[in-house]
C-alpha positions, -999 to +999 in steps of 0.1 A: +462-389+045+448-414+071+464-432+100+467-464+078+479-455+051+501-437+069+518-463+083+521-483+053+541-453+036+579-460+063+603-448+049+635-461+051+670-446+047+695-465+033+728-476+052+752-450+052+790-460+040+800-461+075+771-481+086+775-507+053+814-509+073+798-519+104+778-542+092+802-561+072+827-561+104+803-581+127+800-618+128+768-618+130+733-599+123+700-593+128+667-596+105+666-563+113+701-549+102+704-578+072+673-563+056+683-527+052+721-535+038+703-557+011+674-525+007+645-551+013+619-554+036+619-566+069+594-594+057+608-599+027+646-608+047+626-636+065+605-654+037+634-656+023+659-669+052+635-693+054+629-704+022+670-710+021+674-680+002+698-662+024+721-677+053+698-672+085+704-695+120+682-693+153+692-685+178+668-686+207+637-672+194+655-645+169+673-651+136+707-640+133+722-637+100+761-650+095+783-619+080+807-635+066+779-661+040+757-639+032+789-616+018+802-651+003+764-652-004+767-615-026+800-624-042+817-597-023 
């Protein structure tokens, strides 16, 4: 397997129950932790936020996801 192929095959383990609880308890989350929670890629998560499909607020040069709004959107 080449280096190029190995870079493309990044496997991300799903969040544990404890990690999901911790995510849900925070008022804000990063795009990275949100992508793990939703089990989708970081780029797909960013695109959904930029398109207004997921809630997100720019803070400086970073995007933060308001947890309560996300969970309400998901019906949780």
